[in-house]
C-alpha positions as CSV (number, residue, x, y, z in Angstrom):
1,M,49.9,79.9,162.0
2,V,50.5,82.0,158.9
3,L,52.4,84.5,161.0
4,V,54.6,81.8,162.5
5,I,55.4,80.5,159.0
6,I,56.4,84.0,157.8
7,L,58.7,84.5,160.8
8,I,60.4,81.1,160.3
9,Q,60.9,81.9,156.6
10,G,62.3,85.3,157.4
11,Y,64.7,83.8,159.9
12,Y,65.8,81.2,157.4
13,Y,66.5,83.8,154.7
14,F,68.3,86.3,156.9
15,K,70.2,84.0,159.2
16,I,71.0,81.0,157.0
17,N,71.0,82.1,153.3
18,K,72.7,85.4,153.9
19,P,76.0,84.0,155.2
20,V,76.1,81.5,152.4
21,E,75.6,84.2,149.9
22,N,78.3,86.3,151.5
23,E,80.6,83.4,151.4
24,K,80.0,82.9,147.7
25,I,80.7,86.6,147.0
26,A,83.9,86.5,149.1
27,A,85.1,83.4,147.2
28,L,84.4,85.0,143.9
29,L,86.3,88.2,144.9
30,K,89.2,86.1,146.0
31,S,89.2,84.3,142.7
32,H,89.2,87.6,140.8
33,R,92.0,89.0,142.9
34,S,94.1,85.9,142.3
35,E,93.6,86.1,138.6
36,I,94.5,89.8,138.6
37,D,97.7,89.0,140.6
38,S,98.6,86.3,138.2
39,L,98.2,88.6,135.2
40,R,100.2,91.3,136.9
41,Q,103.0,88.8,137.7
42,A,103.0,87.5,134.1
43,K,103.3,91.1,132.8
44,L,106.2,91.8,135.1
45,Q,107.9,88.6,134.2
46,A,107.5,89.2,130.5
47,K,109.0,92.7,130.9
48,S,112.0,91.4,132.8
49,T,112.7,88.7,130.2
50,Y,112.2,91.1,127.2
51,K,115.6,91.6,125.6
52,I,116.6,94.7,123.6
53,Y,119.4,94.2,121.0
54,P,121.7,97.0,119.9
55,F,120.2,99.2,117.2
56,N,120.8,102.5,115.4
57,P,118.2,105.0,116.7
58,N,118.2,106.7,113.2
59,F,116.2,103.8,111.9
60,I,113.5,103.4,114.5
61,T,110.3,102.3,112.9
62,D,106.8,103.1,114.3
63,Y,106.6,99.5,115.7
64,K,110.1,99.6,117.2
65,G,109.4,103.0,118.8
66,Y,106.2,101.6,120.3
67,T,108.0,98.6,121.8
68,L,110.6,100.8,123.3
69,G,108.0,102.9,125.1
70,M,108.0,106.0,122.9
71,S,104.9,108.0,122.3
72,I,103.5,108.7,118.8
73,D,104.6,112.4,119.0
74,E,108.1,111.3,120.0
75,I,108.3,108.9,117.1
76,D,106.9,111.5,114.7
77,R,109.5,114.1,115.8
78,L,112.3,111.6,115.0
79,H,110.8,110.8,111.6
80,D,110.4,114.5,110.8
81,F,114.0,115.1,111.7
82,R,115.2,112.2,109.5
83,N,113.1,113.4,106.6
84,Q,115.2,116.5,106.5
85,D,118.2,114.2,105.7
86,K,119.6,114.8,109.1
87,W,121.3,112.2,111.3
88,I,121.3,111.7,115.1
89,N,124.8,111.0,116.4
90,S,124.4,110.9,120.2
91,A,122.0,109.9,122.9
92,E,121.8,113.6,123.9
93,Q,120.8,114.6,120.4
94,F,118.2,111.9,120.3
95,Q,116.5,113.3,123.4
96,E,116.8,116.8,122.1
97,V,115.0,115.8,118.9
98,T,112.4,113.4,120.3
99,K,111.8,115.1,123.7
100,I,111.7,111.7,125.4
101,S,112.0,111.6,129.2
102,D,115.2,111.2,131.1
103,S,114.1,107.9,132.5
104,L,113.3,106.4,129.1
105,L,116.6,107.7,127.7
106,A,118.5,106.1,130.5
107,E,116.7,102.8,129.8
108,I,117.2,102.6,126.0
109,S,120.3,104.7,125.3
110,P,122.8,101.9,126.4
111,Y,121.5,100.0,123.3
112,F,122.2,102.8,120.8
113,K,124.6,101.6,118.2
114,F,126.1,104.3,115.9
115,P,128.6,103.7,113.0
116,S,132.2,103.7,114.1
117,W,132.9,107.0,112.3
118,V,130.5,108.8,114.6
119,N,132.8,108.4,117.6
120,N,136.1,108.3,115.8
121,T,137.1,111.7,114.5
122,N,139.7,110.4,112.1
123,V,137.3,107.9,110.6
124,K,134.6,110.6,110.5
125,A,136.8,112.9,108.5
126,K,137.7,110.2,106.1
127,F,134.0,109.2,105.5
128,S,132.8,112.8,105.3
129,N,135.1,113.3,102.3
130,S,134.3,110.0,100.6
131,S,131.4,107.5,100.6
132,Y,129.5,109.1,103.5
133,S,129.4,112.5,101.8
134,R,126.0,114.2,101.9
135,E,126.4,114.6,98.1
136,P,124.5,111.7,96.5
137,K,126.4,109.5,94.0
138,T,125.6,109.7,90.3
139,F,124.5,106.6,88.4
140,D,128.0,106.3,86.9
141,E,129.7,106.6,90.3
142,K,127.7,103.7,91.8
143,L,128.7,100.0,91.5
144,D,126.7,97.6,89.5
145,L,124.5,95.5,91.9
146,N,124.7,92.5,89.5
147,K,128.5,92.5,89.7
148,A,129.0,93.4,93.3
149,T,131.0,91.0,95.4
150,S,130.0,89.8,98.9
151,S,132.8,91.9,100.4
152,Q,131.6,95.0,98.6
153,L,128.1,94.5,99.8
154,Q,129.4,94.3,103.4
155,K,130.6,97.8,103.2
156,I,127.0,98.9,103.6
157,Y,126.0,99.5,107.2
158,G,123.6,96.8,108.3
159,I,124.9,94.1,105.9
160,G,127.2,91.4,107.3
161,N,128.5,88.1,106.0
162,T,125.0,86.4,106.2
163,L,123.0,89.1,104.4
164,S,125.6,89.6,101.7
165,K,125.5,85.9,101.0
166,R,121.7,85.9,100.8
167,I,121.8,88.8,98.3
168,V,124.4,87.0,96.1
169,N,122.5,83.7,96.4
170,Y,119.2,85.3,95.4
171,R,120.9,87.1,92.5
172,D,122.5,83.9,91.3
173,K,119.2,82.1,91.1
174,F,118.4,84.0,87.9
175,K,120.4,83.9,84.8
176,G,121.4,87.6,84.4
177,G,120.9,88.5,88.1
178,F,118.5,91.1,89.3
179,A,116.0,92.6,86.9
180,S,115.2,95.5,89.2
181,V,116.4,96.8,92.6
182,V,112.8,96.1,93.9
183,E,113.7,92.4,94.0
184,L,115.9,93.2,97.0
185,E,112.7,93.1,99.0
186,E,112.6,89.4,98.4
187,V,115.9,88.8,100.2
188,Y,115.1,87.7,103.7
189,G,116.4,90.0,106.5
190,L,116.9,93.1,104.4
191,T,115.0,96.0,106.0
192,D,113.8,99.1,104.1
193,E,116.5,101.2,105.6
194,V,119.3,98.8,104.5
195,I,117.8,98.6,101.0
196,E,117.8,102.4,100.8
197,R,121.5,102.5,101.8
198,L,122.2,99.9,99.1
199,K,120.6,102.1,96.5
200,E,122.9,104.9,97.5
201,E,125.9,102.9,96.6
202,F,124.7,100.4,94.0
203,A,122.7,100.6,90.8
204,L,121.5,98.1,88.3
205,K,123.6,98.8,85.2
206,T,123.2,95.3,83.7
207,P,119.6,94.2,84.6
208,R,118.5,90.8,83.4
209,S,115.8,90.9,80.7
210,I,112.3,89.7,81.6
211,K,109.8,88.3,79.2
212,K,106.7,90.3,80.0
213,I,103.1,89.5,79.1
214,N,100.3,91.8,78.1
215,L,98.0,92.3,81.0
216,N,95.0,92.9,78.7
217,T,95.4,89.7,76.7
218,A,97.1,87.3,79.2
219,T,95.3,84.0,79.9
220,R,94.8,82.6,83.4
221,D,97.6,80.0,82.8
222,E,100.0,82.8,81.8
223,L,99.1,85.0,84.8
224,V,99.7,82.2,87.4
225,K,103.3,81.9,86.2
226,I,104.0,85.2,87.9
227,K,105.0,84.9,91.5
228,Y,102.2,85.9,94.0
229,I,99.5,85.3,91.4
230,D,97.5,82.1,92.0
231,Y,94.5,80.8,90.1
232,E,92.0,82.6,92.2
233,L,93.7,85.9,91.9
234,A,94.1,85.3,88.1
235,K,90.4,84.8,87.9
236,Y,89.7,88.1,89.7
237,I,92.1,89.9,87.4
238,I,90.4,88.6,84.3
239,E,87.0,89.4,85.7
240,A,88.1,93.0,86.5
241,R,89.6,93.3,83.1
242,T,86.4,92.3,81.4
243,L,84.3,94.7,83.5
244,R,86.7,97.6,82.8
245,D,86.9,96.7,79.1
246,G,90.6,96.4,79.6
247,F,93.0,97.9,82.1
248,K,94.1,101.5,81.3
249,N,97.2,101.3,83.5
250,L,99.0,98.8,85.7
251,E,98.0,100.7,88.9
252,E,94.4,99.6,88.4
253,L,95.6,96.1,89.4
254,T,95.6,97.4,93.0
255,K,91.8,97.6,92.9
256,V,91.4,93.9,92.0
257,K,90.0,91.8,94.8
258,D,92.7,90.1,97.0
259,F,95.5,91.7,95.1
260,P,98.7,91.8,97.2
261,I,99.4,95.5,97.1
262,H,102.7,95.2,99.0
263,K,104.0,93.0,96.1
264,K,102.7,95.3,93.4
265,E,106.1,96.4,92.0
266,L,107.4,92.8,91.9
267,I,104.3,91.6,90.0
268,Q,104.4,94.6,87.6
269,L,107.9,93.6,86.5
270,Y,106.3,90.8,84.4
271,L,103.5,92.8,82.9
272,Y,102.9,95.5,80.3
273,L,100.0,97.2,78.5
């Protein structure tokens, strides 16, 4: 009787359970395959709908290079070249410098946008002898940023009608205009590259005066009047000041908890020791 029971159980396990288990595994594999196919399709669709806008390859950032499909080494080669104050003026030169593949060059080069003087020999000669000379302008030769008109600002490559108006509108919010060129970072849409080009042509010859406060004696209520400092950060600043028996220099602010390091120069405009 025991043997019969064992045989029946064996039959049940191998002949009945096994197909059910196999069916479950097959269904699970089918579900996984379907999910993988969906992800692959979504990736292909996203790639097909991704739009690249015209850009100057001389100002490719790390992130921009990554989105274009460039490797870290290729991006570094470009930055090393630009750090020598050299400029790329053609797709062929871009490939020569970065060593990107022919396929990637063919994919992104149609979107390269160079200044008009690069392809126009007459304009190139004109600019090489004037504002686009490799010789940097002196302070006296530069225009005053606080007196620049919208049309003068638009002569900077990368600044159009919209950005020039934003610069002027931000400047006009303050009586006296800009206090420092670092405030250009507050103008929405201005990239670091465009700001650098602005600095090449403009200087602050009539900066507005700022009433600064002593970092080592400022109260919490005085500190929170400075943009990017709220009550919590003001508390941390005062705590750090007490522990240090006073700040020795403004750079020590960067060690304060939750201090916005990327806004350091803007905050320091309103402080002194």
